C-alpha positions in Angstrom: -6.3 -15.5 -18.2 -7.6 -15.7 -14.7 -11.2 -14.8 -14.1 -12.0 -11.4 -12.7 -14.3 -11.2 -9.7 -16.2 -8.0 -9.0 -15.3 -6.4 -5.7 -17.8 -4.2 -3.8 -16.6 -1.9 -1.1 -18.7 -2.8 2.0 -20.7 -0.4 4.0 -19.6 0.4 7.5 -20.6 -2.3 10.0 -22.9 -0.7 12.5 -20.7 -1.7 15.5 -17.6 -0.3 13.8 -19.4 3.0 13.1 -20.6 3.1 16.7 -17.1 2.5 18.0 -15.7 5.3 15.8 -18.4 7.8 17.0 -17.8 6.9 20.6 -14.1 7.4 20.3 -14.6 10.7 18.5 -17.0 11.9 21.2 -14.7 11.1 24.0 -11.3 12.4 22.9 -8.6 13.0 25.5 -6.3 15.5 23.9 -2.6 15.6 24.9 -0.9 18.4 26.9 0.9 21.0 24.8 3.2 23.9 25.5 1.5 27.2 26.3 3.5 29.0 23.7 2.6 28.7 20.0 5.3 26.5 18.3 3.4 26.2 15.0 3.9 22.8 13.4 7.5 22.2 14.6 6.4 19.6 17.2 3.9 18.0 14.8 0.2 18.5 14.3 -1.1 21.0 17.0 -4.5 20.6 18.7 -5.9 23.7 17.1 -5.5 22.0 13.8 -6.6 18.6 14.8 -9.7 19.4 16.9 -11.8 21.0 14.1 -11.1 18.1 11.8 -12.2 15.7 14.6 -15.5 17.6 14.9 -15.9 17.5 11.1 -15.3 13.8 11.1 -17.8 13.3 13.8 -20.6 15.6 12.6 -20.3 16.2 8.9 -18.3 13.5 7.1 -20.2 10.7 5.2 -18.1 7.6 4.3 -20.8 6.2 2.0 -20.2 9.0 -0.5 -16.5 8.5 -0.8 -14.7 5.2 -0.9 -11.2 4.5 -2.5 -8.5 1.8 -3.1 -5.0 1.6 -1.7 -1.6 -0.1 -2.3 -1.2 -3.7 -1.2 0.4 -4.0 2.2 3.6 -5.9 1.1 7.2 -5.0 0.4 8.2 -3.3 -2.8 9.2 -6.5 -4.8 6.1 -8.4 -3.6 3.8 -5.5 -4.6 5.6 -5.4 -8.0 4.8 -9.1 -8.6 1.2 -8.5 -7.6 0.8 -5.7 -10.1 2.6 -7.5 -12.9 0.4 -10.6 -12.4 -2.7 -8.3 -12.3 -1.8 -6.7 -15.7 -0.7 -9.9 -17.5 -2.3 -13.0 -16.0 -5.5 -11.4 -14.7 -6.3 -8.6 -17.1 -4.5 -10.2 -20.1 -2.3 -7.3 -21.3 0.9 -8.2 -23.2 2.3 -4.7 -22.6 1.7 -1.9 -20.0 3.2 1.2 -18.6 3.5 2.1 -14.9 3.3 5.3 -12.9 4.2 5.7 -9.3 5.4 8.1 -6.7 6.8 7.7 -3.1 7.0 3.9 -2.6 5.2 3.5 -5.9 8.5 4.7 -7.5 10.3 1.8 -6.1 7.6 -0.6 -7.2 7.6 1.0 -10.6 11.3 0.8 -11.0 11.2 -2.8 -9.9 8.7 -3.6 -12.7 10.7 -1.6 -15.2 13.9 -3.5 -14.4 12.4 -7.0 -13.9 9.8 -7.0 -16.7 11.1 -4.8 -19.5 9.4 -7.0 -22.2 6.0 -6.2 -20.8 6.6 -2.9 -18.9 7.1 -0.4 -21.8 7.3 2.9 -20.0 7.9 4.3 -16.5 6.7 7.6 -15.1 7.3 8.9 -11.6 6.5 12.0 -9.6 9.2 11.3 -7.0 12.7 12.0 -8.3 14.7 9.7 -6.1 17.7 7.8 -7.4 21.3 6.9 -6.8 23.8 9.8 -7.1 26.5 9.2 -9.7 29.0 7.9 -7.1 32.4 6.7 -8.3 31.5 3.1 -8.9 32.9 1.2 -11.9 29.6 1.4 -13.8 29.2 5.2 -13.3 32.9 5.9 -13.9 32.6 4.1 -17.3 29.3 5.5 -18.4 29.2 9.0 -16.8 32.7 10.1 -15.8 31.8 13.8 -16.0 28.7 13.3 -13.9 30.8 11.5 -11.3 33.3 14.4 -11.2 30.5 16.9 -10.7 29.0 14.9 -7.9 32.3 14.7 -6.1 32.8 18.4 -6.6 29.3 19.0 -5.1 30.4 17.3 -1.9 33.1 19.9 -1.4 31.4 23.0 -3.0 27.7 22.4 -2.4 24.9 21.3 -4.6 23.8 24.8 -5.6 27.3 25.8 -6.6 27.8 22.8 -8.9 24.3 22.1 -10.2 22.6 25.5 -9.9 20.3 27.0 -7.3 17.1 25.1 -6.9 18.3 22.1 -8.8 18.0 19.8 -5.8 16.3 19.4 -2.5 18.2 17.0 -0.4 18.6 17.3 3.4 19.2 13.9 4.7 22.1 11.6 3.8 20.0 8.4 4.0 16.5 7.1 4.1 16.1 7.8 7.8 18.6 10.6 8.5 16.4 12.5 11.0 19.4 14.5 12.3 19.7 16.4 9.0 16.0 16.2 7.9 13.4 16.1 10.7 10.7 15.3 8.1 12.2 11.8 8.0 11.2 11.1 11.6 8.1 9.2 10.6 10.2 7.1 8.2 12.6 6.2 10.9 10.0 4.8 13.3 7.9 3.1 10.5 11.0 1.5 9.0 12.2 0.1 12.3 9.4 -0.3 14.8 6.1 -0.4 12.9 4.2 -2.7 15.3 4.8 -0.4 18.3 3.5 2.6 16.5 0.5 0.7 15.1 -1.1 0.2 18.5 -1.7 3.9 19.0 -2.8 4.6 15.4 -5.1 1.5 15.2 -6.9 2.1 18.5 -7.2 5.9 18.4 -8.8 7.4 15.3 -7.7 10.9 16.5 -4.1 9.7 16.8 -4.4 8.3 13.3 -5.9 11.6 12.0 -3.1 13.7 13.6 -0.4 11.4 12.3 -1.7 11.7 8.7 -2.5 15.4 9.0 1.0 16.4 9.7 2.1 14.8 6.3 -0.7 16.4 4.3 0.1 19.8 5.8 3.8 19.6 5.4 4.0 17.9 2.0 1.4 19.7 0.1 1.6 22.9 -2.0 2.6 25.6 -1.2 5.7 24.4 0.6 6.1 27.1 3.2 2.5 27.6 4.5 1.4 30.0 7.2 1.0 28.2 10.5 -2.7 29.0 10.5 -3.2 26.9 7.3 -4.3 23.3 8.1 -4.9 21.9 4.7 -4.2 23.6 1.3 -7.0 24.8 -0.9 -6.3 21.9 -3.2 -7.3 19.2 -0.6 -10.7 19.4 0.9 -11.6 18.3 4.4 -13.7 15.4 3.0 -10.9 14.3 0.8 -8.5 14.2 3.7 -11.0 12.5 6.0 -11.7 9.9 3.4 -8.0 8.8 3.6 -8.2 8.7 7.4 -11.5 6.8 7.4 -10.2 4.2 4.9 -7.3 3.4 7.1 -9.3 3.2 10.3 -12.4 1.3 9.1 -10.3 -1.4 7.4 -7.8 -1.6 10.2 -5.0 -1.3 7.7 -2.7 1.4 9.0 -0.5 -1.4 10.5 0.1 -3.0 7.1 0.6 0.5 5.6 3.4 1.4 7.9 4.8 -2.1 8.0 5.3 -1.6 4.2 8.2 0.7 5.2 9.9 -2.0 7.3 9.5 -4.6 4.6 10.7 -2.4 1.8 13.6 -1.1 3.9 14.7 -4.7 4.5 13.7 -6.0 1.0 16.7 -7.5 -0.7 14.9 -7.4 -4.0 14.4 -3.7 -3.8 17.9 -3.0 -2.6 19.3 -5.0 -5.6 17.1 -3.2 -8.1 17.5 0.4 -6.8 21.0 1.0 -8.1 20.3 -0.6 -11.5 19.8 1.5 -14.7 16.3 1.6 -16.2 16.5 0.9 -19.9 12.9 1.4 -20.8 11.7 5.0 -21.7 11.2 6.9 -18.5 9.7 10.3 -17.5 10.0 12.3 -14.3 7.7 15.1 -13.1 8.9 17.3 -10.3 6.4 19.1 -8.1 7.7 22.1 -6.1 6.4 21.1 -2.7 7.5 17.4 -2.8 9.9 16.2 -0.1 12.9 15.7 -2.3 14.4 16.6 -5.6 17.6 15.5 -7.3 19.5 17.1 -10.2 18.4 16.1 -13.6 21.9 14.8 -14.3 21.4 12.2 -11.6 18.2 11.0 -13.3 19.9 10.8 -16.7 22.5 8.6 -15.1 19.9 6.2 -13.7 17.1 6.2 -16.3 16.5 6.3 -20.0 15.1 9.7 -19.5 12.8 10.8 -22.3 10.8 13.5 -20.5 11.6 15.8 -17.6 9.4 18.6 -16.3 9.3 20.9 -13.3 5.7 21.9 -12.5 4.6 25.2 -11.0 2.4 23.8 -8.3 1.7 20.5 -6.4 3.5 18.6 -3.8 3.8 15.0 -2.6 0.1 14.2 -3.5 -0.2 15.4 -7.1 -3.0 13.1 -8.1 -5.1 14.6 -5.2 -3.8 18.2 -5.4 -3.5 18.8 -9.1 -4.8 15.8 -10.9 -5.2 17.6 -14.3 -1.6 18.7 -14.3 -0.5 15.1 -13.6 -2.6 13.7 -16.3 -1.2 16.3 -18.7 2.3 14.9 -17.9 1.1 11.5 -19.4 0.1 13.2 -22.7 3.1 15.5 -23.6 2.5 15.2 -27.3 -0.6 17.4 -27.2 0.6 20.9 -28.4 0.0 23.7 -25.9 -1.7 25.7 -28.6 -4.3 22.9 -28.9 -4.9 23.0 -25.2 -5.2 26.7 -25.2 -7.7 26.6 -28.1 -9.8 24.0 -26.3 -9.8 26.1 -23.1 -10.9 29.1 -25.2 -13.8 27.2 -26.8 -14.9 25.8 -23.5 -15.2 29.3 -22.2 -17.1 30.5 -25.3 -20.6 29.0 -25.1 -22.0 32.2 -26.9 -20.7 35.0 -29.1 -20.7 37.3 -26.0 -18.5 34.9 -24.0 -16.2 34.5 -27.0 -15.9 38.3 -27.5 -15.1 38.8 -23.9 -12.5 36.1 -23.9 -10.9 37.4 -27.0 -10.7 40.9 -25.6 -9.0 39.6 -22.5 -6.4 37.8 -24.6 -5.8 41.0 -26.7 -5.3 43.1 -23.5 -2.7 40.6 -22.4 -1.0 40.9 -25.7 -0.7 44.7 -25.4 -3.8 45.8 -27.4 -5.6 49.0 -26.4 -9.4 49.2 -26.4 -10.9 52.0 -28.5 -14.6 52.9 -29.2 -16.0 52.6 -32.6 -17.9 55.9 -32.4 -15.0 57.9 -31.0 -12.9 60.2 -33.1 -9.6 58.3 -33.8 -7.6 61.3 -34.9 -4.6 61.6 -32.6 -5.6 58.3 -30.8 -4.1 56.0 -33.4 -0.3 55.8 -33.5 2.3 54.0 -35.6 3.2 50.5 -34.2 0.0 50.7 -32.1 -2.2 47.7 -31.4 -6.0 48.3 -31.0 -9.3 46.6 -30.8 -13.0 47.5 -30.5 -16.2 45.5 -29.9 -19.7 45.9 -31.3 -22.8 45.1 -29.2 -20.6 42.8 -27.1 -20.9 40.0 -29.7 -18.2 40.8 -32.2 -14.7 42.1 -32.1 -12.2 43.7 -34.5 -8.5 44.1 -33.8 -5.8 45.6 -35.9 -2.1 46.7 -35.8 -0.8 49.9 -37.3 2.5 49.5 -39.2 5.5 51.7 -38.3 5.6 53.3 -41.8 1.8 53.9 -42.0 0.7 57.2 -43.6 -2.9 58.3 -43.3 -4.7 57.6 -46.5 -2.8 54.5 -47.4 -4.7 51.2 -47.8 -4.9 48.4 -45.3 -4.5 44.6 -45.6 -6.8 42.2 -43.8 -4.8 39.3 -42.6 -7.5 37.6 -40.5 -11.2 37.9 -40.0 -14.2 35.9 -38.6 -17.8 36.4 -39.4 -19.4 34.5 -36.5 -18.7 33.0 -33.1 -16.1 30.2 -33.2 -18.3 27.6 -31.5 -17.7 23.9 -32.0 -20.7 21.8 -32.9 -20.5 18.0 -32.3 -23.1 15.7 -33.8 -23.4 12.0 -34.6 -22.3 10.9 -38.1 -24.7 8.0 -37.9 -26.2 5.7 -35.4 -23.5 3.1 -35.9 -21.0 2.3 -33.2 -17.4 1.3 -33.5 -15.8 -0.6 -30.6 -18.6 0.5 -28.3 -18.3 4.2 -29.2 -20.7 6.4 -31.2 -18.8 8.1 -34.1 -19.3 11.8 -34.1 -18.3 14.7 -36.4 -17.0 18.1 -35.3 -17.5 21.3 -37.3 -16.8 25.0 -36.6 -20.0 27.0 -36.5 -19.3 30.2 -38.5 -17.1 31.1 -41.4 -13.7 32.7 -41.4 -10.7 33.8 -43.4 -7.3 32.7 -42.0 
């Protein structure tokens, strides 16, 4: 195993910082149309200028520093990551997650190194349609037939409304999908574009801002919205600063050219992925293909369509993305943990339980009120005492006043979890702890 050398992200060189501030203080903004055209022409000045001022006066690079993808084509990046996991870190097996170009790198690893790469997860559902090739005709004849029918009848008609989001016919089809304009220039003339983005921090900011605005959740924003609530100004400026201070936007956009012309990637892209694969679809992402296409291209073991998030799920909704990596955790367990986290005292617990009962159709009554005429058959009721305890009950449809009742659940104290060390011994570097429920109950 190769030795691992620590890497420390350097501080901003004083001359580099001075250059950045000087450029931000002396911006020459481009001419724009007098009429408001929203974001149709790209990032407007009214959105760019406030961020330039925030970058100049408020942002602190020393508090936020982050890594990025190596600036090589897809197959070369794949080899770098494989070497990192096996030769450098010493793992015999690993799993890979990727989105956007990371999907291509991940698929390359899944196809080329299935003995070590044991699972593949992606948040970008791009793949080959089941076209009438010998392989697809043999393995998925019905899927091929449906795809051919969709050409004539439309995707929504064949696969269902909302099952796909495909505008362009190719990687750089700007005529049918204007969002691919950036991809066309970066895949064909990255050096020419790089001059403007490298020399002008404001040009770089505007170039990236358009993507963060258009590709984040919700999909159809009001034109007045610059960044969504899920992405802070500092988070966005960190991305811009990282590119500018390291002078790496050129290698970043060159990645498109190299991948677009990478024979290794082109050879792998149409191949079937045999290792277990999972796909998470976020509603504001650029593209979406029918699940049937994914099943024809991957050993699909998990597929989920999320309620929020876009092209940057790790930044926009990181918790949701992490949950996609742990699908075996029952939702009931997640709900219970959320409930406990919101219940640091009996009062919080009682309030939370009351809210859940209301959502389930229970009606609040008062303990001291006269219940005659207020209680009905098939009714669901609850009451609280001193804000620290709660009682809920359901009246049966055949109940007759005077009949007895059956208690099916009760709790005599607050359901607070208590965590304490079992001993002072450690196992594998972790202190062993025990968990107990504070309070008794009948279930």
